[in-house]
Each structure stands twice: as C-alpha cells, then as structure tokens.
N, C-alpha and C positions, 0 to 999 in steps of 0.2 A: 246276975245283975237284973233287978226287976225292970219291967217295961215302964218307961215314964210316958206320960201323955200330956198334951197341951190342948187347951180350948181355943177354938176359932169362932169368932162372932162375925156373922155375915148378915147384912140386911137384904131381904128379897121381898118381892111382891107376894102377898099372902096367897093369891090365886096360883102363882107359880109354885110356891112351896107345897100347897095342898095337892096340886096335880102331880108334882114330882113324888110326893109321899105315896100317892096311890100307885104310881108305876113301881116304885121301889117295893112296896108291900106285895104287889103281884109277883115280884121276883124273889120274895122271901127275905127282904132286908129292910133295915130302917135307914133313915137319912144319914146317920153317922157312918154306918157301914158303906153306904153308897159313896159318900164323900171320901172315905178312906180308899175305896177302890179307885176312884178318880185320881187321887193324889199318888197312889202307888203306880198306876199306869202312866202318869205324867213323868215320874222318876224313871220308870222302865224305858219309856220311849224317848226320854230327854226332850219333851215338848208336849204340847196339847195332844191328848190321845185320840183325837178325831179331826177330820178335815174342817177348816174354817174357810167359808166361801162368802162372797158378798151377795150372791143371788142364787136362787135355786136353778140348777141346770135343767134345761129343757130336754126331755127324753124324746128322741126322734127314732122312728122305726128304721131298721135296716132294710134296704131295698129287697134283700133276699126273702124277707118274710112276706113281701107283697107279690112274689113271683106267681104269675098266673092270674093275678087279681086286677092287673092294670090292662085295660082295653081301650081301643080308640073309639071315640063316639062317632056315629054316622053323621051327626049334625055339627061337626066341629067347625070352628071359624079360625083358620090359621091366619097369622099376621104376615104380611108381605115383608116387613122389616122390623127391626128393634124399635124404631121410631113409632111405628104404628102401634106396637105393643105398649110403649110408654104412654102414648096418647090415650089408649084404652084404659090404662091403669089410672 
C-alpha cells in the first residue's frame, strides 16, 4: 500500500518562518520534515510534545552552590522588628 500524503496550509509571520527554517537547516532538515517530526511526537506523546507555560520560570540558585560565599558584613544594620524592616522597605 503506497504512502498517501496530505497538504497542510498554515499562515505564519514571515520572520518566524525564516528563523525557524534557519534552525531546521542547521539540524539538517527542511520545514516539512520538522513539521512531520512535531506531528509524530504529538501522536507518540498523545499531546503537545513540549511544556506549555504562561511565563518563563525564574532560575534561582540552590543555596548549596553559595556555600562559603555568604559572609556577615561588619557594618550590618539589623532590624529590631519586622515592622522596622517593613518601614525600611
């Protein structure tokens, strides 16, 4: 049984298309191959094959990586209460 194929027409911003084509070319594939990879991964994962988030997560360093780097300043100004701190802020 021969492979059958279907055309998909999608409208995208020209700059997005060109930048994506550059990335795909650097990976040795064309737009059609990249879209086929996306569609096959969608089927395989039974969903979008990457995480969808509403904002970029903020990377915070683990305290372990700062071990030995945190020191107390000689000219520190400690606050007597949380209220003093809040006023300062």
